[in-house]
Every structure is written in structure tokens, then in C-alpha cells.
N, C-alpha and C positions, 0 to 999 in steps of 0.2 A: 424346664424347656421353654415355657412361655416367657419367663423372665429373660432367658438368654436371647430369644427372638426380639423382645422389646428393646433389649440393650443394643443389639445389632442395628435395629431400625433407628434408634436414637442416635447412635454413632454415625450412621450413614447420613441422616438428616443434618447432623451437626457439621459433618465434613462438607456437605453440599452448601449449607448456608455460609460456612466459612469461606469456601471457594468463591461463592457469588459475591460476598462482601469484598473479598480481595480483588475481584474483577471490577467491581464498582470503583474501588480506590484507584485501580490502574487506569480506568477510563477517565476518571476525573483529572488525573495527572498527565495523561498522554493523548487523549482524543483531541482532534482539532475542532474547535468550536466554529459553527456556522452561525453568523450573527443573527440572521433572520431568513424567512422564506420569500422575501421580496425579490422577484427576478431582476429588478433594476438596480439593486444595490451591489456593491463590490464584495468580493470574497477576500477581504483584507487579511484576516487571520490565516486563512488557508494559503494565501499568496506568500505569506512569510514562513510557512511551515509545509511546503509542498513535499509529499513523499517522493523519494528519488525515482522509484519505479513509475510513478504517475508522470513525473516530469519527462522521463525517457520514452514513454509510450507514444504510439502513433494512432492506434485505433482504440476508441473509448466506447465501451458499452455501458449505458446507464439504464438500470431497470426500474421496477416499481412493484410493490407488493400486490397492488390492484390497479386496474385501469381507471380508477375513479378517485384519485387523490389529488386535490388541489396543490398541496405542498409538494407532492412528488413531481408534478408537472412544473411548478414554479422553480423548484430548486434545480431540476434538470435544465430548465431554460437558463438559469443563472450560471450553471457550469458550462453550458454550450457557449454562451457569450464570453465567458472567461477564456475558453479554449480558442475561440475565434481571435480574440485580442492577443493572447500570449503564445499560442501554438500555430497560428495561421491556418486553422481548420476551416475549410470552406465547403465541405461535403457533409450534409445532414441526411442521415439514413433513418427511416422510420419503419416500424412494424405496420406497414400499410401497403397498398398495391401499386403496381406500375401505372395503373390507369389514373391514379391521383396526380401523377407528376406534372403533366403538361400544363394544366391550368394553374396549379400552384406556382410552378416555376415562372410562368409568364407573369403572374401577378407580383411575386416578390422581386422580379426583375424590372418592375416599373410599369407593367401592363395595365390595361383597363380593368375596372371592377372595384369592389370594395371588400373590406374585412367581413362585412355582415354576410356575404355570400360565398366567399372563397373557401371556407371550411366545409361547405357541402360537397366539395370534391373528394373528401376523404371517404374511403370505403369502409373504414372502421368508425362507427358513430361516436365512440368515446372521445375522439380527438376534436369533435365539433363542440368546443367549449371556449370560453373567453381566454383561459390560460394559454391554450395552444394558438388561438388566433392572435393574441398579443405577441407571441413569439414570432409568428409569421410577419406581423407588422414590423417588428424589430428588424427582421431579415430584410424586408422591403426597404426600410429607411437606411439600413446599412448599405444595401446594394446601390441605392440612388447616388451614393458618393463614390462608387468604385467603377472601374472599367469592367467590361464584360468578363475578361479573364480573371478578375479578382473578386467576382461576385460569389455569394453563397448559393448553392443549388440544393434542391430537395429531391430525394430519391426514395422510392418504395421498394421493399424487398419481399413482401409477402406474396403468396401465390393463390390466396383464397378467393380473389375477385379478379375476373378477367373480362368484365362486361365491356362491350363495344370494341374489343380487340379485333373481332371479325370485321366490323364496319371500317375500322382504320385501314386494314389491309385491302378491303374491297375498294375503298376510295383511292388508294394508291394504284391499284390495278387498273381502275378506270382512267385515272388521270394520265398515266404513262402508257396505257395500252399494253400492260404486261401480260404475256400469254399464260395466264392461269385460268384453267377451265372453270366453268360454273360448277361442275361436279366437285372439284377440289374446294371451291369457295363454300359450297354447302357443308363440307366437312368442318370448315372453320365455324360455321353457324352452330352445328351440332355440338362441337367441343365447348363452345362458350355457354351453350344452354344446358349442358349436362351438369347435373347436381352431384355433389359429394354425398355418398351414403356411408357414414361412418360405421365401421364394424363389418362391412360387406365387401368382400373381394370380387373382382370381375376381370375381364380381359379387354376392357375399354382401350387402354393405351396400346396394347398389342395390335389392335385393329386400326387405330387412328394415327398413331405416331408415324408410320411409314408415309402416310398421305401428307402429314404436316411437314415431314422432312422433304417431300417432293416439292411442296410449295416454297420452302426455304431455299432449295437448290435453284429453283427458277428465279427467285428474287435476287439471289447472289449472282447468278449468271447475267441477269438483266442489268444489275447495278454497274457492271463493267462498262456499259454503253452510255451511262448517264453523265451529264455535265457535272463537274465538281461541286457547283453550287447547289445541286439537288441531292447530293449523296446523303446528307443528314436525314432527309425524309425516308430514304431506304433503310438506313441504319436504324432509325427509330422503329420502322415497321418490322424489321427483322428481330429486333429486341422484343417487341411486343409478341411476335410469334413464338419466341423462346419461352416467354412467360406462359403462353397458352400451352406449349408442349409440357412445361413443368406441371401446370395445373392438370393436364390430361393424365400425366403419370400419377399425380396425387389422387385423382378420381379412382384409378385402379388400385392404388396402395394408400388408402386413407388413414395414415398413421402419423402421429406427431413428429416422429423422427424424420419422416420423408419431407414433411413441410419444412422442418428446420434445416435439413440438408439443402433444400432448394433455396431457402433464405440465405444460407451461407454462400452458396454458389453465386447468388445475385450480389450479395455484399462484396464478395471478392472481386467480381467483375467490375462493379462500380468503383471500388478503391483503385484497381489497376488501370482503369480506362478513363475515369472522370476526376480523379484526385491527382493534382500535379506533384504533391509532396508525399503521397502515400498515407495521408492522414484522413480520418473520418470520425464522426460522432454517430453512434447508433442508439436510437430510442426504442425500447421494447420492454416487455414484461421481464421480471426477475428470472422466470423460468426459461426464457430464451437467452438472456445475456450471461447467466452464470456458466461456468465451465466444468461443472460436475457432470452434466447430462441429466436426462430424465431417470430418476430412481425412485419413483413413487411406489407405494405399497402394491404388491402383486407382481413386481418385476424383480427377478433374481439378480440381474445385472443392469447397470445404467446403460442407456442408449444415448448416442450422441445428439446433442441439441446444437443450436446456432453457436452458443458460446464455447462449447467444447471444440467444435470445428475451428472456430476463430483462434482459440488458445493453442491448439495443436499446429495450426498453420502459421500464425504470426508470433507464437511464443510470447516473450516479454513485451513485444510491440503491442499486444492486446491487453488492455486494462479494464477489468470488469468491476463495476460499482453497483452493489445491491442496495435495496432500501428495506427498512423495517420500521414499525411504529408501535406505539403503546395503546393509546385510546383515541376516541373521536367518532366521527360520523362517516358511515359508508353506505353503500346501497346494494341491494340484492334483488334478483328477479325470481320471485316465488309467489306461491298462493297462500292464503290464510283461510282456513275453514273451507267453505264452498265457493269462495271467490276465485275468479280467474287469475292466473299469474300476472304480475305486473311489477314494475320497479318500485321498491319500498325502501325507506330509510332503515338502517341498522345502526344501533348505538353500541359503542364499546366503552363501558364506564371504567374498566380497569384491564390491565394486561392479562392475557390468558396465563393460567398457572403452568409452571414448568416449561416456559418458553424462554428463549433468549431475551425477548422483549421485556419479560418480567424483571430481569436483572438490569437491562439497559435503561429501563424506566427510572431506576433509582439514582442514576448519575445526575450531576448538577445541572448540566446544560439542556436546553430545550431541543436543540438540533446539533448534531455533531457528526464528525467523520472519523472512522476508525481505519487506520492503516493496518491491514491484516498481517503484513510482514513484520511490522513492529510489535503487533500483539502476540505473535507466535514466538518472538524473541524475548518477550517481557516476563515479568514475575507472575503474571496470570495466564500463562500460555495453556495451562491445563483446561481452563474454562473454554478457551476458543478451540481446543482440539477435541472436545467432547461433542457428541451429538445431543441436540436438544430440539425442542419443537419450534417450528416456524409457521407463521400464519400465511396462508396462500389464498388469494382470491382470483379466480379466472374470469372468463368473459361474462359469466352469469352473476358475478359479484358474490355477496355473502348471503347464504340461506341459513338462518338460525337453527334449522333442523338438521343441517349437514355438518360434518366434520371438515374443517378447513385447516387443520393442523397436521404437519408432516415432520417426521424426524429427519433432521438435516445436520450437516456440519458446515457452518458458514465459512470456516477457514479453507475448506476444499471447494468453495463455490465462487468466492469473490476475492479480488485484490483489495478492495476497499468497501466499506459499508457506511451508509448514511442512516442514522437513526433520528426519527422525528417523534417527539412525545405525543403530540396531538394533531390529528389530521382532520380535514373537512372535505366536503364534496366540491368538485369543480363547479364552475358557474355555467350551467347549461339547463336544458329543459327535460332532463332524463326522468325526473320524478314529478308527476303532476301535483299541483298544489291543491 
């Protein structure tokens, strides 16, 4: 009996290794090489081998395995520039808040200030790095040569930060003498100040949303009397109020699927109202832009995320690009022994066993793009149709004491995948020297 089990085990391992070797051969023959991670060089090979579904898409979601990969950021910047030049994309949507938009848009449109300070407007600190700042500088230089209607604009879709939304609306009320009572304005203050308590349900939105709706009704009614030149101020305030209403709902329902639903609603509104050609580029984590939904351990069924909503609504017009990596340097927020938690470097000296990355790492190119539709039609389709482990790093990065591997099926998540053999940390001050 023991010999029989050993034989079965050997046969299974042999089949697995053979399948992986076959997948490596297929990748070497069919993957599209990306020459380098320099955001300022051309995607020459990709340009000559663009997958048809990529060429036909209008809304592009580009992910990242972690919020702390220099190469993730630089390659996404490279693709955004390519899409601006080839697809006339002018709407850049980010996993960041509405409150970041105004100052960043003013600057990239030629306003005062400099690159050293503009990134402090992000509500998510990971974007305050040289790689993202360089992209904003590129947008600014691009916009300086274009008319206002042809400029790139920045938009945030996340609802986790609504700081100063109350003050924005208060300023409008004072400026135009809008009949919003102080009692209602105090509701704005309370909603902005209210913190999300994850895992705790409450009736906060039930109590506050009717009052927020009352404020919106007053603003909408008063807007009818405003001169056309001042309409944009009211539209901006009403949109800010909508984000606050979404945040208020999230406070009552602090679940990831609620956050992602609101991110989708915001992305859809931006695409429909701010994009002249219905095209947009979305920068977020893999977990947001993939179209499988949240299906982490403990959940019987997947629940919709941003990408799943986008795929169901836009269908083939939405193209999701995920990222994976093999080795390199990352960061994690954790403690060692009796020390306080802080950001620390985490080194990956080899790909994790039994992961997609372990096989991808064996391919010849340092960086490459896999067209999932071609992969599923190829000789190694079984490899891409099976579930395997994928590494995942959230807001807290990587903690060596925690499991960051999840069973996934990449072919059910992404239209395309970019694999990078070696990644490094972005250029910022996250980790103290």
C-alpha cells in the first residue's frame, strides 16, 4: 500500500513538473516581452504585438501585487503614456480620494506649486513617491502643450477619506448665501469626523443620510438660480457631498464589497461625465481591478469588487491587467520581538513554492506580458486553467509571520498579466534608514 501511494505521489509530481515545463515553453514562445521598467522608454515589442481585445478596449484597469513596487508603478506609467498616445485616453482614475483631485488637477494643468509638494495631496501615502510624482510631472508637461479640452485629468474614486468636504460645502454656502441651516452644516461636520469601525455594524447612515439628502436638495434647487459661470462650483460641491454620503454608508456597512461598489459607481460617473470618448485608465491594487471578485478563504462565494462590477457593466470594453513577481525587496508594517510595529524591509530571495510565480520565474524574459485569451487557447491551457497560489500584499505590506498566499485562478481574474522577475521598493521615505 505504501509503495502504491508513493507511486501515485511520484506520478502526480511528474505530471505537475511536466505541465509547468510546458507552460514555461509556451511563455517563452508566446509572451510579449517588455523591454524594461523605464517609464520613459517605448513599448516597441508590445506595440507590434498588441492583443486584439486590448486594442478594442476602452477602460483599462492596471493592478499591482502590492502598493510598494517601483517596477509596478513605472510599468503602469509606461502603459498609461502608451494609451494616451495611441488610444487618446485623457482620464486617469486612481485608488485615491476625491479630496486629492483639485490640487493635483490644478498643478498638472499648469498651476502654481512644484513636484516636491504636490504628492502630499494624496490621501493614500503610498503614492507619495518619486515614481508617481514623475508621472504627474509627465502629465503636466503633456498638458502644457494641449488645449484645456485635450488635457489629462486626474480623478479619485476611493471613499475612505472625506477630509475637508464639510468645509468645501460650508464655504460655498457662505459665498452664495445658500439657505442651508447651521444644524444641517453640523451634520456635515459629524459625518466627516466619524471613523470607520471595521467589523462593527451600526445605524449611522440611516440617521444621517436623510439630512445629507436634504442638503443636496437645497444645493440642487439653488443651483438653478446661479449664473452659468458659477455652475461648476456647485457641481463640484454636490459631487463632494455624494462622496460624503458614500462614506457615511460605508461607516454603517464597513465591508470591502461596499467600498468597491462605491468605487465602481464613482468610476462609472467619471467615465460617463468626464471622458469625451468613454475611455479611462484605472490605477489600483490587483484585488480591486481583477474581475473575479473577493473570494478569499472564509467566503463560500465571491462578492463583487470594483473589477467585477466593471466587467459586468462594460463587458469587453473593460480590460484588466494584473501583476505578479518572483523575487526582490518589499516592505511590511510589523513588530519584531518587543519592538513597536514599524515599516521594515522584507526580502524575497526565491519565488514561493507552488505558486504561479514559481513557474513564471523560469521563463527567459525579465518582464513580460501574457495575453490570457491566447494562453487559454494555447498548448499550455491546462496550466492557466488550474488554481495555484498567488502572493498578495495589502495596505500593511508583507509580514513574514503571516500567510500572504491565496489560491486563485489567474485566467478568471485578468485579461492580461505582467510578470516581473525582480522588484524593488519605490523611492520614498517609508522605511527609516
